[in-house]
C-alpha positions as CSV (number, residue, x, y, z in Angstrom):
1,M,145.7,-94.7,6.0
2,E,148.2,-94.2,8.7
3,S,150.4,-92.1,6.0
4,I,148.3,-89.7,5.6
5,G,150.1,-85.8,6.8
6,V,153.3,-88.2,7.4
7,V,156.2,-86.6,6.1
8,P,160.0,-87.9,6.1
9,R,162.1,-85.4,6.4
10,W,166.0,-84.8,6.5
11,I,166.7,-82.2,9.0
12,F,170.2,-80.8,9.8
13,D,171.8,-77.6,10.3
14,L,174.0,-75.3,7.8
15,A,176.2,-72.2,8.8
16,G,174.0,-71.5,11.8
17,F,170.3,-72.4,10.0
18,H,167.9,-75.0,10.9
19,I,167.3,-76.7,7.8
20,V,164.3,-78.9,7.0
21,L,163.7,-81.0,3.7
22,N,161.1,-83.1,2.6
23,K,163.1,-86.0,1.7
24,E,160.6,-88.0,-0.4
25,T,159.7,-84.5,-2.6
26,L,163.8,-84.5,-3.2
27,I,164.0,-88.2,-4.2
28,M,161.2,-88.0,-6.3
29,T,161.9,-84.9,-8.4
30,W,165.3,-86.5,-9.0
31,I,164.3,-89.2,-10.5
32,V,162.0,-87.4,-12.6
33,M,165.3,-85.3,-13.8
34,A,167.1,-88.5,-14.3
35,F,164.0,-89.7,-16.1
36,W,164.0,-86.6,-18.6
37,I,167.9,-87.0,-18.9
38,L,168.2,-90.2,-19.4
39,F,165.2,-89.5,-22.5
40,A,167.0,-87.0,-23.9
41,L,170.1,-88.8,-24.3
42,L,168.7,-91.9,-25.7
43,A,166.7,-89.4,-27.5
44,T,169.7,-87.7,-30.0
45,K,171.9,-90.9,-29.2
46,Q,171.6,-91.5,-32.7
47,T,169.9,-89.1,-35.1
48,R,168.1,-90.0,-38.2
49,L,166.0,-88.8,-41.1
50,I,163.4,-91.6,-40.6
51,P,163.1,-91.0,-37.0
52,N,163.0,-94.3,-34.1
53,P,159.9,-93.5,-31.5
54,L,162.1,-91.9,-29.3
55,Q,163.7,-89.3,-31.4
56,S,159.9,-88.8,-33.0
57,T,158.3,-88.0,-29.3
58,A,161.3,-85.7,-28.5
59,E,160.3,-83.6,-31.9
60,L,156.7,-83.9,-31.4
61,L,157.2,-82.2,-27.9
62,I,159.7,-79.5,-29.0
63,G,157.9,-79.1,-32.0
64,T,154.2,-78.4,-30.1
65,W,155.8,-76.2,-27.6
66,D,157.8,-74.6,-29.8
67,D,154.9,-73.4,-31.6
68,L,153.0,-72.5,-28.6
69,V,155.4,-70.1,-27.4
70,T,155.8,-68.6,-30.6
71,D,152.2,-68.1,-31.3
72,S,151.5,-66.7,-27.6
73,L,154.5,-64.4,-27.2
74,G,154.5,-63.4,-30.8
75,L,158.5,-64.1,-31.1
76,S,160.6,-66.9,-31.6
77,D,163.0,-66.8,-28.4
78,R,164.6,-69.9,-27.7
79,R,164.7,-68.7,-24.0
80,Y,161.2,-68.6,-23.0
81,F,160.3,-71.9,-25.2
82,S,163.0,-73.8,-22.9
83,F,161.7,-72.3,-19.6
84,I,157.7,-72.9,-20.7
85,M,159.0,-76.6,-22.1
86,T,161.6,-77.4,-18.4
87,I,158.2,-76.2,-16.8
88,F,156.0,-79.0,-18.6
89,L,158.0,-81.9,-18.6
90,L,159.1,-81.3,-14.9
91,F,155.4,-81.1,-13.7
92,W,153.8,-83.8,-16.3
93,V,156.0,-86.4,-14.9
94,S,155.9,-85.8,-11.8
95,N,152.1,-85.8,-12.3
96,L,152.6,-89.3,-12.9
97,I,154.9,-90.8,-11.6
98,G,152.5,-91.7,-8.6
99,I,151.2,-94.2,-11.2
100,I,153.7,-96.7,-10.1
101,P,153.9,-98.2,-7.1
102,F,155.8,-97.3,-4.1
103,L,156.2,-93.8,-6.1
104,S,154.8,-90.6,-5.1
105,E,154.4,-87.4,-7.4
106,P,156.5,-84.1,-5.8
107,T,153.3,-82.3,-7.3
108,S,151.7,-83.1,-4.2
109,D,153.8,-81.1,-2.0
110,I,153.3,-77.6,-2.3
111,N,156.7,-76.2,-2.0
112,T,157.2,-77.9,-5.9
113,T,154.5,-76.0,-7.2
114,L,154.9,-72.6,-5.3
115,S,158.5,-72.7,-6.3
116,L,158.2,-73.0,-9.7
117,G,154.8,-70.5,-9.5
118,V,157.5,-68.0,-8.4
119,L,159.8,-68.5,-10.7
120,G,157.3,-68.2,-13.5
121,F,156.1,-64.8,-11.8
122,I,159.2,-63.5,-11.4
123,V,160.2,-64.5,-15.1
124,S,157.1,-63.0,-16.5
125,H,157.9,-59.4,-14.9
126,Y,161.8,-59.2,-15.3
127,S,160.2,-59.5,-18.9
128,G,157.8,-56.8,-18.6
129,I,160.5,-54.6,-17.2
130,K,163.0,-55.6,-20.4
131,F,160.2,-55.3,-22.8
132,K,158.4,-52.0,-21.5
133,G,160.9,-50.4,-19.9
134,L,160.6,-49.6,-15.9
135,K,158.7,-46.5,-16.4
136,Q,155.7,-47.8,-18.4
137,Y,155.9,-51.0,-16.5
138,L,155.2,-49.2,-13.0
139,K,153.1,-47.0,-14.5
140,E,150.5,-50.4,-15.5
141,Y,149.8,-50.5,-12.2
142,C,148.4,-47.6,-11.7
143,E,145.9,-47.7,-14.7
144,P,142.8,-46.7,-14.8
145,I,143.6,-44.2,-11.6
146,F,146.3,-44.5,-8.9
147,F,144.2,-45.3,-6.8
148,M,143.9,-48.6,-8.3
149,M,147.7,-49.6,-7.7
150,P,146.7,-51.9,-3.9
151,L,144.3,-53.7,-6.6
152,N,146.2,-54.2,-9.3
153,L,149.4,-55.7,-7.2
154,I,147.1,-57.7,-4.9
155,G,145.8,-59.4,-8.5
156,E,149.5,-59.8,-9.5
157,L,150.5,-61.7,-6.9
158,S,147.4,-63.6,-6.5
159,K,148.0,-65.2,-10.1
160,V,151.0,-67.5,-7.9
161,V,149.1,-68.0,-5.6
162,S,146.1,-69.8,-8.4
163,I,148.4,-71.6,-10.2
164,S,150.3,-72.8,-7.6
165,F,147.9,-74.1,-5.1
166,R,145.4,-75.3,-8.5
167,L,147.9,-78.0,-9.5
168,F,148.6,-79.1,-5.9
169,G,145.1,-79.2,-4.4
170,N,144.3,-81.2,-7.9
171,I,147.4,-84.1,-7.4
172,M,147.1,-84.3,-3.2
173,G,143.4,-84.5,-3.7
174,G,143.9,-87.2,-6.1
175,S,146.5,-89.1,-3.8
176,I,144.2,-89.0,-0.6
177,I,141.4,-89.9,-2.9
178,I,143.1,-93.5,-4.5
179,L,144.6,-93.7,-0.2
180,V,141.2,-93.3,0.5
181,V,139.3,-96.0,-1.6
182,T,142.1,-98.6,-1.5
183,Y,141.9,-99.3,2.1
184,L,138.1,-99.6,1.8
185,V,138.0,-101.8,-1.0
186,Y,141.0,-103.8,-0.3
187,S,142.8,-102.7,-3.3
188,L,140.3,-104.4,-5.5
189,V,139.0,-103.6,-9.1
190,L,138.3,-99.5,-8.3
191,P,142.4,-98.4,-7.5
192,P,143.4,-99.3,-10.7
193,F,141.5,-96.6,-12.8
194,L,141.4,-94.3,-10.5
195,Y,145.5,-94.3,-10.9
196,G,144.8,-94.6,-14.5
197,F,142.4,-91.4,-14.4
198,F,144.3,-89.1,-12.0
199,G,147.7,-89.6,-13.1
200,L,147.3,-90.0,-16.7
201,F,144.8,-88.0,-17.6
202,V,144.3,-85.5,-14.6
203,G,148.1,-85.2,-14.1
204,T,148.7,-84.5,-18.0
205,I,145.8,-81.7,-18.1
206,Q,146.9,-80.1,-15.0
207,A,150.4,-80.1,-15.9
208,F,149.3,-78.4,-19.3
209,V,147.0,-75.7,-17.4
210,F,149.9,-74.9,-15.2
211,T,152.5,-74.2,-18.0
212,M,149.9,-72.3,-20.4
213,L,149.1,-70.0,-17.4
214,S,153.0,-69.0,-17.1
215,L,153.2,-68.5,-20.8
216,V,149.9,-66.2,-20.4
217,Y,151.4,-64.3,-17.7
218,I,154.3,-64.0,-19.7
219,S,152.8,-63.3,-23.0
220,V,150.5,-60.3,-20.9
221,Q,153.6,-59.0,-19.2
222,I,155.7,-58.0,-22.4
223,R,152.5,-56.6,-24.8
């Protein structure tokens, strides 16, 4: 229980700036990235017509998200596919890693979810300007009348807060519930089921929801 609210940090000064980094979040994120790099190397080491389990898993993930991106955007653009699939893979394993003893979820840090939410916001609005042109893009904020511009702007900014805090809240909330229940029952019976529920089920669903919302926001902007 004493660990609740305790944030291990790296603090240093660089070029006149006082920098504070969440040590646990960074290490866990590096572990997630190392996992996917290793997975990619092993899955593509010896590709065969009759795939092995790793190759089958990779083909399933790629095929599923390629279809989702193509259906949602109405075009097959590998740049959007790479971006969307990277978000899902990163958040998926980031949500699941908490199942492993002594490891924690990077997504239980608001900085992780908010940074990806902001990145998705930038990509979607850049795409809107690219596909519609700056004039048409700005014009849509004044619809149906000019006085609606402030509300339209607030609506767009709220999307970042919505998807970021939803994922953060679910993962952090699950971690706190597991920690409290484990403390109360002394790690007997119930906690393993909680780990399975919050890690596998909720973690997978939340990663999928975040990724699909990012995809929908891009789709809305380019159409």
